[in-house]
N, C-alpha and C positions, 0 to 999 in steps of 0.2 A: 504494500500500500504506500502511496506517495506521502511524503512528509507534509506537503502543502496541497491538500486535496479537499475539495468541498463538494458535497453531493447535492442532489436535486432539492432536498428539503431546505437546505440553507440558501441555495442560489435563488429559489423562487420566493423566499421570504425577504422582501426588500428592506425591512427593518434591519436584518442581519447583513445582507449582501451589499447594500449601499454604504455601509460603514467601513467596508474593507476595500482598500485601494491597491493598485499595482503600479510600480514604477520601473521603467527601463530607460537607460541612457546610452548615448553613443560615445561617452568619455571625451567628448569635445564640446560639451555645453548643451547639446540638444537632448530632448527626452520625450518619452511617451508616458502619460500618466492618466489613469481613469479608475473607475471601480471595477470589481471583478465581474460585474454584469455589463460592462461597457456603457454605463450611463454616467455621463459627466456630471459631477456635483460641485465642481469648483471652476472659477474662471481660469484657473491655471491648468485645468485638464485639457487634454487633446491627444490626438493620434500622432501628430507631428508638430512638435513645439521646438523652435530653433532660435538661436541668437542671430540677429541681423545687425552687425556692427555698423553698416552703412547708414542705418536709421537711428539707432540709439544703443544704450547699454542694457536693454531689456530683452527678454525672450518674447517670441511671437508665435501665436497659434495660427498655423496655416490650415492644416486639415484637422477639424475638430473631431469628426467621427465618420464612420463608414457604415451605413445601414445595409444589411444583407437581406435579401428576400428569396425564399425558395418557391419556385413556381412548378406545379405539376398539374396536368389536366386542366389548365386554365385557372386553377386555384392558387392564390398568393398567400404566403406565410412570411410576414415580416419579422425578422429576428432582432431588429433594433429596439432601443429603449431610450426615451427622453422624458424629462420631467417638465411639465408646463405649469403655468400659474393655476392656483386652486387645487394643488396636490393631485393633478391629473398626469398620469403616465401614459405614454403612447409611443410605439404601438404594442408595448408589453411583450416584447420578444423573449423576455427572461423566462416566461412560462414554458418555453421549449427547451430550456437548458437542462441537461441531465447530469452534467459533471463539469467541474473546473479543476484543472491540475496545473500546478506551477513548479513542478520539480525541475524540469529542464528549461522549458519556455512556457509562457502563458498559453494554456490549451483549453479550449471550450468545446464540449460536445453538445450538439443540438439534436433533438429528435422531433421530427414532424411526420406523424403517421409512420410510414415505412421508410422514411428518409432519416439517415444518421449522417450529420455533417460535422466534420472536425475542423476547428479553426485554431491556428497557431501563429504567434506573433514574435518577431525578432526585430531589434534595432541594429542596423549595420554599424559596426565599430568605426568611429572617426569619419562617418559620412552621414549627412542629413537625409537619411532614408529609412523608412519603416517598411518592413516586408510582412505580409500576411499570407499564410498558406492555408488553402481550403481543400480538404480531402473529402470526397463523397464516399464514406465508409460503406453505406448500404442504400439501395434504392431499388424499387420494383418496377419502375417505369421511367420514361424520359423525364429528365430534370433540367431545369433552367435556373441559373443564379442571376439575380439582379442586384446591382450595387448603386447606392445613392451616396455620394460624398457630401458632407456638410462642411462648408468652408467658412472661415472666420477672417483670416488676414488681419490680425490685430495684435496689439501688445497684451501680455498676460495681465496687465494692470488695468485694462480698459474693456469695454464691451463694443460690439458692433450692432448696428440696427439698419433696417432697410433704408437704402438711400440711392439716389440717382447717380452718384459718382462711381459706384461699384461697376467695374467693367464686366460685361457678359461675354466678351470675346474669348475665343478659344481656338486652338489649332490642333488638328489631328496629327498624332505622332504614332510611332510604331506601337500597335496594340493599345492605344489609349489617346489621351489628350493632354495638352498643357494649357494652363490658364493663369492669369494674375489679376486680382481684383483691383489693386491700387498701385500707382507709380511708386517706385522705390523698393517695392517688394520683389523677391525673386519669383520666377515662374514655378508653379507647382506642376510637376509631371506625375500623372496618374496612369500607370500602365499595368498590363497583365502579361503572364507568360505565354498566353495564346491569343489568337485573334478574338476580338470582342466587337459587339455592336454598340455604338454610342448614340444615345438619343438626347438631343438638346431640348431640355424641358425646364427652363429657369423658374425657380420659385424661392421665396423667402419663407422660412419656417419661423414664425413669430412667437415671442414670449417664452422662449426656453429658459428654464429657471435653474439656478444653482443653489441648492439649500445650504451648502457650507458657507457661502458668502452671506446668506441671510443670518446664519448663526453668528457670524463675525461682525454683523452690523453694517454691511456694505450693500450697495445696489446688487441685484442678483438676477436681472433679466436681460436677455439679448435675443436678437434675431440672427439666424444663420442662413447663408445662401447655398442653395442646392442647384448647381448649373444644369443638371440632367441626370441620366443614369446609364450604366453599362449593363449589357446582357451577354451571357455566355452559357452555352450548354455544357454540362459536365456529366461524365459517365461514371458508373460505379467503379471505385478503385482509383479514379483519376484525381490528381492534385493540380490546383491552379494557384499561381502566386500573384498577389497584388503588390505593386510597388508604388509608394508615395514618396517623392523626393524632389529636390530642387535642381536636379540635373537629369539628363536623358539616361535611361537604363538600357543595357543590352538585354532585351527580354529573353533571348535564347539562353542567357546565363543565370537567370533569376533562380531557377531551381537549385543550381549548383551553389550559388552564393548563399541561399537560404540554408542549405545543409551544412555548409562550412561554418556559418554563424552558430548554428545549433551545436556543432561539434566542439566549438570553443568554450561553451558554457560549462561551468562546474555545476553538477546536479545539486539542487537545493534539497538534499536528502537528510540533512541534520541541522541542528542549531548552528554549529560551527560553519558549515558550508553556506548557510544563509548569510551569515555575517561576512564570509569571504566575498560572496557575490555583491553584497551591499557595499563593502569597502571599495570594490572596483568602480562602482557607480559614481563615486565622488571625484574620480580622476578626471582631469580636464586638460587636454592637450590643444594648444593654440599657438600658431606661429613659432613652432619649434620650442615652445616653452611648456613646462608642466606645472599644473596647479592642483590644488584641492578645493573643491567647492564646499562651502560650509554646510549646505543642505539643499533639499528640494522640497517644494518646487520654486521658491522665490529667492534663495540666497545666492550670492556671488562668492568669489574667493575673498575671505577676510583673513588678515594676517594672523591674528591671535588664534583663530580656529584652525588655521592651517598648521601652525607649529604644534599646538596641543594634539591635533589628530594625526600628524605625520608618523610618529613611531607606531601607533596602533594599526594604521592603514597600510603600512609597508613592512616595517621590521617584524612586527608580530606575526605576519603571514609569510615571512621569509622572502619578500620581494625587495631585496637590498638595492638593486639597480634603480628601482623606481624611487626609493628614498633619495639617492644621489641625484637623479634627474630633477626631482622637485626641489631639492635643496640648492641645486645649481641656479634655478630660477629665483629662489628666495634669496640666495647670496647676492645675486645681481641687484635685487630690490634693497637689500640691507645696505650695500655700499652706496647706492643712490641716495639713501636716507642719510647715512653717515657723512657722505661727501657733499651733501646739500645740492644734489643734482635733481633734475626733473625725473619723476617716477615714470618709467616706461613699461613696467610689468603691470599686469591687470590684478594687482593685489591691493585691496582697500585697507585703510586704517593702519598703514605701516607706521604712522607717527604716534600711535597710542603708546603710552609710557611703559607698559609691561611687555610689549611685543618682542623686543630684543632679548629680554630675559627668558621668555618662553622659547625663543630660538635656541638659546644656550641649553635649556632643559632638553629640547628635542635632540640636540647633538650629544648630550649626556647619555640619552637612551641608546644612541648609536654606539657610543663607547661601551656601554654595558652589553648590548646584544651582538655587536660585531667584534670590535677590538679597540682597546684604548689607544694602542699604537696607531692603528689606521685612522682613528678619529683625530689624533694629534697631527699626523702627517697631512691628512686631507683638510681638516677644519681647524687646526690649532691657531693658525694666523687669524682666521675669522673670529674665533672666540676671543682672542687677545684684543683684536680691534674693537669688538663690541664692548668689552670691559673698559678699555681705555677711553672710548667715546663717552661712556656713562661717567667715569671718574673725572673726566675733564670738564664736565658740565655743559657739553655742547647740545644735549637734547633740550628741546624747547619746553618740555614739561616734565623734567626729571632732574631734581636738584639734590645733590649729595651734600648733606649737612655735616657739621663737624662731629656729630655723634655717630656718624657712619651710616645713618638711615637715609633712604631716598624719600623725598617729599614731592607730592604731585598736587596740582590744582584741579580738583574735580567738582567745583561748584557750578561752573558754567556748562560743562559738557561731560558726559560719562568718560571715565578713563580706565575702566576695568571691564570684565565680562558682564558685570551687572550694568547693562547699558540702556535700559528702557528710559524713555523720556515722555513727558507730557507738557505740551505747550513750549517745547524746546528746552526744557529744564530736566535734569536727571531726577528720576523718581527716588533713587537712592544716591544722594550726592556724596559719594565716598571721596574724601579729600584729606590732604595732609599726609601722615604716615599710614599707608594702606598695608594691611597685614600680609597678603600674599605677595605683593610687590617686594616687600622687604625680605620675606622668606625666600623668594626667587633670587634676590640679590645676594644674600648670604650663601645660598646654594651655589650660585654661579661663581662667586669669588673662590670658594673652597675647591670646587671642581676644576676651575681654571688653574689654580695654584698647583694642585696635584698633577694635572696634565702637563703643565709647563715644566715642573720639577723633573718629571719622568723624561722630558725631552732635553734636560740639561740646563734649563734656564733657571738656575737656583735663585739668583738675585731677584728677579721679577716675581717668582713664586713666593719668596719671603715677604715681598711688599704686599702681595695680595692676601697672604695669611695674616699679616698685621692689620690690614684693612678689615678683614673678616672678623678678627677678634674684637675690634671696636664695634663693628656692626652687630655682632652676636650679643655682646654685653648690653648694648642699647636696646636690642630687640626684646630681650627678656624684661628689661626694666620698663620699657614703654608699653608693651602689649599684654604682658601677663598680669591679670587682675587678681584681686583678693579671693575670688571664687574659683580660681584654678583654670579658667579658660582665657581666651585671647580676645582683646578688643578687636572689632572689625577694622576700625580706623581711628586715628588719634590726630587731632589738629589743635595744638596748643592745650588749652584747658578743656576742649571738647573731646569727649571719649564716647565712642559708640558702644554701648553695652549690649546691643542686640546679639543674640546667639545665632551666628551665621556659619555656613559651611567653610568659609575661606580659612578658618583656623586649622583645617585638616591638612593644608599643604605643608606647613613646616613639620608636621608629624610624618608625612609620607616621603618627603624629599630625602635623598641620600645624605645630604649635609644639613644639619639643623642645629640651631643654638640651644634647643630645648634639651633638658635632661630626660632620662627614661621615665621617672615618676611624673614629670610634667606632661610628657606625651601621653601616658596612660590616662591621666586625669582628663585631658582634652578629648581623647578618644572616647572615654566613657560618656562625657557630656554630649558629644556628637551622636553617639549611639542612642542615648536616651531621648534626645530632643529633635534630632534631624533625620535619622535613618528611617527610610520607608522601603517597601519591596521594590520600588522603582527609582531609587536614587536618594540623594540627600536633599532635604528641604532647603530652600534658599533662606528661610527664616524659621525660627522656632515658634511653635504654637503659643509658647509662654511669653513671647516678645510682642510688644505693641505693634499694631498694624498688620498682624498676620492675616493673609488673604490667600488661601490655598487653591482656589478654583479659577483656572484660566478660561473664563467664558465671558460672553457679552460683547458689546461694541469695543472698538479699538482702545479708547481711553480706559475703560474698565479693565481690559486685559493688560494694558501697560502698567496699571497700578498693581496688578497681581503677579506680573512676570517674575519678579525677584522678591516677592513678599510671602513666600510659603510654598510655591510650586516646587516639585521635585525634579532633579536633574541627574540622569544616569551617569554622565561623564564625571561628575563629582564623586560618585561612589567608586569609580576606578581608583582615585587617590585614597579614599577611605579604606578600601580593601587592601591596597598596597601598604598603608599604614598599619592595618590590622596584622598583615603578614610579618611586618618588621618587628612588631611588638610580641606577637604570640607564636611566631615561627610555625613549626609543624602542627601544633594544635589548632591553628587557624584554618586548616584545609577544609574540614567538614563544614564549618560555618560559611566560608566563602562559596563553596559549592551550592549550599542552600540558597544563598543570596542570588546567585547567578541563575538558578532555576526560574526565578520570577520573570526574567527577561526572555526565557525560551517561550513562555506563554504568549509573548507579543508577536511571535513569528506568524501566528494565525489571525492576528487582529490588526486594526488600523491599516497601515501600508504593509502588506504581508511580506515577511522575509527581512524586515529591517526594524529600526528603532526610531520612534518619533522624537521631536525636539524636546519635549518636557511632559510631565504628568501632573495632574492635580496632587496637592500635598495631603489630601485626605482620602479615605476609601470612597469609591473603589479604585482610586488612583488611575483615572482615565487619561489616556494619551492625548496630547494636544499639540498645537502649533504645526510646524513643518512636518511633513509626512516621513521624512528621513533626514537624520542629523548626523553629520560626520563625527563630531567629538564623542557622541554617545556610542556609536558603533566602534570607533577606534579604541576607546578606553575599555570597553568590554573585551575586545580582542586582546588588548595588552594585558589585561588581568588574567585572561585565559592562558596566555603564554607564560606569565609568571606562575600561575597555578600548576601548569605542566612542569615547570622547572622545580617547584617545591615538591610536587609529587615524586619526581625523579629522585630528588635528594632523600625523600622519605623512604622510597623503595631501596635506594642504595644503602641507607643506614640499617635497614632491616637485614639486608644480605650480609652486611659486615658483622651483625650480631650473630 
């Protein structure tokens, strides 16, 4: 039985099936995302969604969906599904679904009388092209397939409505047509692997509704343009490939291309393999540069997210070359920042004060998982330059004080991962001495000192050690409070007593100014007040302003974003801290914690982890359907767990 399989009972129950989404990407920024019944419920959903740099920095929905109709003896059975205003669904094609399987590629089985039709979808790697294979598994009489493409040609942040500016022009091409609704957009090529009949029958389908946008407090209706329909006969046992892309396809090669893409896929037959597949979806290759997208469907490449996610998405799955390729792009961006040159890489928020420190942390993981010597040879100069850039005070919002701590101004704009704003102001204005920034700083100083000393640079290593000693003493003095946990930030006489998860970082990092008893005390408080089955809460229920449910309009969600919601990536550091303190006895506890994430493989966006969860039961997944840091940290902890299990087994053998 498939790991990701849903039967007729679930598929025909829209309350269950519409809440489950699928995501496929081409690893170059384009994607396909919808629900498992192929009913779009977000404005971000679409069969072919691509970046168009010539227009703007957004993704654009070209082909929203493709309705299939089975025709036998003059009777038509439409397999499509759309939601219209007033909770009306049409044409209710989900009632013909018998099974959905996503182990290899998204596969839907339809049954219409004696007809069994199989539909499989793949996104071609590094090409803006979606392929769908239709196989007539069984039929007792002549069968005709009809296809109606629903076109949008719009940004993912907008809607389209019936208008006179939309072009109805099209051109016949090999086994299909090409068309473009508006100037500036690329032509959409819709082709089949065999000859088809195209019927020009232009219509606007009005008031299609997206309930997920309603939930988020946004406009939720649009009209989609259907230029006509394709018809093609199909025989029992025959397969036909549909191609939707922005360039002409060689239709004679479509079947071969489809099978090659299928063969590349790692089967999603386990929790780990689902995470492997999900990890690959965040990769983004453009103009010979490699990036990590922060999440889908609306995130771009963000510097902090990239460095936090990089070890888990590459090193933890033993894709070491990919780490180097992404770091090569990141290194270029780092030096552009350090040398005050215009940023040419498509990485946003490079100037955030904690970004360079997270970059050092990512390189530290490389040293741990690959080799300290290789890290020093390949990245030692970069680490040294980052440290010196910060020490010299050249960063515009990172000030090294005489007490060895780094000071940031976070009153006007967010400066950490807690970055939600309302009316342009941070919801959580973390300013002054921020706990994780200074934990990262101490960790970076000690790591750099050890690495440089191993390379023979004793003098500079001693300088960094001396700096770290000042920083470490001040860290404990400034952040450790009388109740045994850490202030979240301190600015003069202002001390934030809120119990937040950022205190877990100095417990998890390899180098920490905290003593073992201090670490245990902090870990206990985090466990009691912040730990959930879906990550660490961003705020304790005992702290003022606790708001655990990420629901409602944008402003309401922004206030809740970091005020009690649970974040899986934070639990990665929590579990690492737990391992460091409790060693082998931590294994069973960590395994139990990770089981909760396996449940998510069949929920929300299947096979991946969403952006965040409500902080209270039932801990419902919210936000972006797939989030890089969450997937990465779970993979990194699974890798650490494997290492600890191996150590445990080796110790038993020795006994």
